C-alpha positions as CSV (number, residue, x, y, z in Angstrom):
1,M,-32.2,-0.9,9.1
2,K,-30.6,1.0,12.0
3,N,-27.3,0.9,10.1
4,V,-28.9,2.4,7.0
5,I,-30.4,5.2,9.0
6,A,-27.2,5.9,10.8
7,T,-25.3,6.0,7.6
8,L,-27.8,8.4,6.0
9,I,-27.7,10.7,9.0
10,A,-23.8,10.6,9.1
11,G,-23.9,11.4,5.4
12,L,-26.2,14.4,6.0
13,F,-23.9,15.7,8.8
14,A,-20.8,15.2,6.5
15,T,-22.4,17.1,3.6
16,A,-23.6,19.9,5.9
17,A,-20.1,20.2,7.4
18,F,-18.5,20.1,3.9
19,A,-20.9,22.7,2.6
20,Q,-20.0,25.2,5.4
21,T,-16.3,25.0,4.9
22,P,-14.7,27.2,2.2
23,A,-13.9,25.2,-0.9
24,P,-10.2,24.5,-1.3
25,A,-8.5,24.7,-4.6
26,A,-8.4,21.0,-5.1
27,A,-12.1,20.4,-4.2
28,P,-12.9,17.8,-6.8
29,A,-10.3,15.4,-5.5
30,T,-11.6,15.1,-1.9
31,P,-15.3,14.4,-2.5
32,V,-14.5,11.4,-4.7
33,P,-13.1,9.3,-1.8
34,A,-15.9,10.4,0.5
35,A,-18.4,9.3,-2.2
36,K,-16.6,6.0,-2.6
37,A,-16.7,5.5,1.2
38,E,-20.3,6.3,1.3
39,A,-21.0,4.0,-1.6
40,K,-19.1,1.2,0.2
41,A,-21.1,1.8,3.4
42,V,-24.4,1.6,1.5
43,K,-23.2,-1.5,-0.3
44,A,-22.2,-3.1,3.1
45,D,-25.6,-2.2,4.5
46,A,-27.3,-3.8,1.6
47,K,-25.2,-6.9,2.0
48,E,-26.0,-7.1,5.7
49,H,-29.7,-6.6,5.0
50,K,-29.5,-9.4,2.4
51,E,-27.8,-11.7,4.9
52,V,-30.5,-11.0,7.5
53,V,-33.3,-11.7,5.1
54,K,-31.5,-14.9,4.1
55,A,-31.2,-16.0,7.7
56,E,-34.8,-15.2,8.5
57,A,-35.9,-17.2,5.4
58,K,-33.7,-20.1,6.6
59,E,-35.2,-19.9,10.1
60,A,-38.8,-19.8,8.7
61,K,-38.0,-22.8,6.5
62,A,-36.7,-24.7,9.6
63,V,-39.9,-23.8,11.6
64,A,-42.1,-24.9,8.7
65,S,-40.2,-28.2,8.5
66,A,-40.6,-28.7,12.2
67,H,-44.3,-28.1,11.9
68,E,-44.5,-30.5,9.0
69,E,-42.7,-33.2,11.0
70,V,-45.1,-32.7,13.9
71,A,-48.1,-33.0,11.6
72,S,-46.6,-36.1,10.1
73,A,-46.1,-37.6,13.5
74,K,-49.6,-36.8,14.6
75,A,-51.0,-38.5,11.4
76,D,-48.8,-41.5,12.0
77,A,-50.1,-41.7,15.6
78,K,-53.7,-41.5,14.3
79,V,-53.1,-44.4,11.9
80,E,-51.5,-46.5,14.6
81,K,-54.4,-45.7,17.0
82,A,-56.9,-46.7,14.3
83,K,-55.0,-50.0,13.6
84,A,-55.0,-50.7,17.4
85,H,-58.7,-50.1,17.6
86,E,-59.4,-52.3,14.6
87,K,-57.2,-55.1,16.0
88,S,-58.9,-54.8,19.4
89,A,-62.4,-55.0,17.8
90,K,-61.3,-58.1,15.9
91,T,-60.0,-59.7,19.1
92,K,-63.2,-58.9,21.0
93,A,-65.3,-60.3,18.1
94,K,-63.2,-63.5,18.1
95,A,-63.4,-63.8,21.9
96,K,-67.2,-63.3,21.8
97,A,-67.6,-65.9,19.0
98,K,-65.5,-68.4,20.9
99,A,-67.5,-67.7,24.1
100,D,-70.8,-68.1,22.3
101,K,-69.5,-71.3,20.7
102,E,-68.6,-72.8,24.1
103,V,-71.8,-71.7,25.7
104,K,-74.0,-73.4,23.1
105,P,-72.6,-76.9,23.6
106,A,-73.0,-76.5,27.3
107,E,-76.7,-75.4,26.9
108,V,-77.3,-78.4,24.6
109,A,-75.8,-80.8,27.1
110,A,-77.9,-79.3,29.9
111,A,-81.1,-79.4,27.9
112,P,-81.3,-83.3,27.6
113,A,-80.6,-83.7,31.2
114,A,-83.6,-81.6,32.2
115,K,-86.0,-83.9,30.3
């Protein structure tokens, strides 16, 4: 954007300077190269702007991809955590069932001895 403004200002100064000088006999031949140079400058600025926009879009895409990967990793972590909790609950239930099963025969054996 700065280059575009600089080019426009330089063009204004060039036209102001050209307007103040007396017109030479071959005036039509000299403005054409100046116009071509100015057109080239404008074209180069447009190309630079296009490249900047392209680079910004690429960077935004990379950032979005990184955010997507982080979100995916968080989701995977949640799934793993849920699986671990489920496995832990099953293990605790089995351990409790086994403990209850072992306690009941001991209670049954102790009960006849009390009579």
